[in-house]
N, C-alpha and C positions, 0 to 999 in steps of 0.2 A: 377405798382401800390405799393403803401404804406402800409404797415399795421399798426395800433396801439403796442404801445411797451407793451409787458403785465406785470402784476405788479410785482412788483422785489421781489423774494422769501425771508420770512424771514431767517435768517442769525441767526447762533449760536457761540459762544465766551466764552472762557474758562475768568475768572476774570485776571490772569496773563496777557494773551497776550493783552486782554482790555486795561488794564493798560500802556502797554510798547507802545501800537500805542497811545494811548493817547498823550502819553509824547511829541512821534516821533513827531505828528501832532501839538502839539502845538507850537514846533520850526520852525514851518513852516509856509508862504503863505497861504491863506486860497483858493487860486487858483489852476487850474489844478486838479492833481492827489490827493494832498492833499487835495482839498475839497473833490473829490469823496470819496476818504477813512473815511473823516470825517462823512459823510453824513452815509456810512457803518456803522461806530462804532455808533451813533445815533439811529438806526435802531435795532442793535444787542442785541440778549436776551444772559444775561449774568449767565452763570453757574459756578459752585465754582470748584476750581480747584482739587479737590479732586473726579469729575464727569466727566469722557469722556465728551468733545464737542460733539456734532451732525455734528457740521461744519469742515470746513477745518480749522485747525490751523495752527500757524506758525511750519517753520521746520519739516513738514510731509509731504512724498513724496504721489503727486496729481495724475492723470490723467484726464483729461480732454479735448475736442474735439470743434476747434472754427467752427462754422458754414461756416467760408469760405475756410476750407479748407476739415474739416471732418476728418482729419487724426489727429487721440490722441496724444497727447504731454504729458510725464511726468516729473513734477517740483516739485519743494519745495519753497513756499514762504516762504521769509525771508530778514530779516533789510536789510538796504541799505548797510551795510559796508560787508555783508558778500556775494552780488550778484555775481554770475559767471555764465552767460546766457550759455556758454560754458558747464558746470558742471550742467545745468538744474535747478540754483536755481534762481529763479526770485524776484526781489524786492520788497516789498511792495508797494512801492510806484510808481510802474507799473500801466498800466492801468488793466493789467491781473492779478498781486498781488491784487490790491483795487479790483479789480472786484469779486475774486474766495475765497477771508479771508469768513470764517465762512457761507459757502456754505454748505448743503449739498449734500449729493448723489444722482445722478437724477436729479438736481436742476439746469436750468437755468437763467442766469442774461442776458439782452440786456441793453445797452447803445449808445450813440453815442461818437465815436471814434473820435478825434482830426480832422479827414480829413472829418466829417460830415456823414459819412458813419456810419448806424444801424450795430452791431454786437451781436452775442449770445455764450456764452460761456455754455456749460454744462460741470458739472464736473459729471464724472465717476465714480471715485472710490478715496476715501483715501484708504490709507495701513495704518496696525497698526505700532506702532511704530517697531517692530522690522522684518518687513518685508524687 
């Protein structure tokens, strides 16, 4: 049985993160994950750098659950040059990174992965900078 994909949740991003990611995407071909990230940037609500973003920012620890495993995972979304999967640092150019960036706690994003399977990720927690 197939279920319709839900509307994507609103995402929030600091102006600094948005500008940084726009520059990154501008240097890449528009297909694949770069295209997904560009779609996220296009629909993001931009907040001033002096206000904390409600959404998952770069370089903060997050906990999410993938509907395939139901196991919580703790990661940071980082720029590609800082990615280290063994340390939990996931590139913004990964499907998980591009999917979770800007999401608010408790929200779920759904998309079709490269294999054609539908997936859902739910952001459980954004840790404070000092956590």
